[in-house]
C-alpha positions as CSV (number, residue, x, y, z in Angstrom):
1,M,22.5,-38.2,-18.6
2,S,19.5,-36.6,-20.2
3,N,17.4,-39.7,-19.8
4,S,18.0,-39.6,-16.1
5,L,17.1,-35.9,-16.0
6,N,13.9,-36.5,-18.0
7,R,12.9,-39.3,-15.6
8,L,13.5,-37.2,-12.6
9,G,11.5,-34.3,-14.1
10,N,8.6,-36.6,-14.7
11,I,8.6,-37.8,-11.0
12,L,8.9,-34.4,-9.5
13,A,5.6,-32.4,-9.1
14,K,5.2,-29.5,-11.5
15,P,4.1,-26.1,-10.1
16,T,0.4,-25.5,-10.2
17,R,-0.6,-22.0,-11.5
18,Y,-4.1,-20.7,-11.8
19,I,-6.3,-17.6,-11.5
20,A,-8.9,-17.2,-8.8
21,T,-11.2,-14.5,-7.4
22,I,-10.6,-13.2,-3.9
23,E,-13.5,-13.8,-1.5
24,T,-12.1,-12.7,1.9
25,V,-8.7,-11.7,3.3
26,N,-8.1,-13.4,6.6
27,N,-6.3,-12.0,9.6
28,N,-3.6,-14.7,9.7
29,G,-1.8,-13.9,6.4
30,T,-4.1,-16.1,4.2
31,T,-6.8,-15.3,1.7
32,T,-9.9,-17.3,0.8
33,V,-10.4,-17.5,-3.0
34,I,-13.1,-18.8,-5.3
35,H,-12.1,-20.8,-8.4
36,S,-13.9,-20.8,-11.8
37,D,-15.7,-24.1,-10.8
38,T,-17.1,-22.3,-7.7
39,S,-14.9,-24.3,-5.3
40,K,-13.1,-22.4,-2.6
41,S,-9.6,-22.7,-1.1
42,V,-7.3,-20.9,1.3
43,V,-4.0,-19.6,0.0
44,L,-1.0,-17.8,1.4
45,G,-0.8,-14.0,1.0
46,D,-2.9,-11.1,2.0
47,S,-1.4,-8.2,0.1
48,I,-4.3,-7.9,-2.5
49,A,-7.7,-7.0,-1.2
50,S,-10.1,-7.7,-4.1
51,G,-10.3,-8.9,-7.7
52,K,-8.6,-11.7,-9.4
53,V,-5.1,-13.0,-8.5
54,Y,-2.5,-15.3,-9.9
55,I,-1.8,-18.3,-7.6
56,N,1.3,-20.4,-7.9
57,D,1.5,-23.5,-5.6
58,G,-0.9,-22.1,-3.1
59,V,0.7,-18.7,-2.8
60,I,-0.7,-15.4,-4.3
61,I,1.9,-14.1,-6.8
62,S,0.2,-10.9,-8.2
63,Q,-3.0,-9.3,-9.3
64,A,-4.6,-10.6,-12.5
65,A,-6.6,-8.7,-15.1
66,D,-10.4,-9.1,-14.6
67,L,-11.2,-10.5,-18.1
68,P,-14.3,-12.4,-19.1
69,Y,-14.2,-16.2,-18.9
70,S,-15.8,-18.6,-21.3
71,E,-15.5,-22.3,-21.8
72,I,-15.9,-24.0,-25.2
73,S,-16.6,-27.7,-25.5
74,I,-15.2,-29.5,-28.6
């Protein structure tokens, strides 16, 4: 049974979570956000007006702390 469950879990898409910065809040219940690689996307939710937000599968979940970001190459 667990082998079937593991195979099914590998097939199903895992939720995508990330942090982004709000650019604009749109009139239609969506928000345009900027990602750390400077790309932009439109996500669902308009309850937070500015700052950083947690996004789960294209939906704003909550406000995120505005902490510094750095990337280290190994």
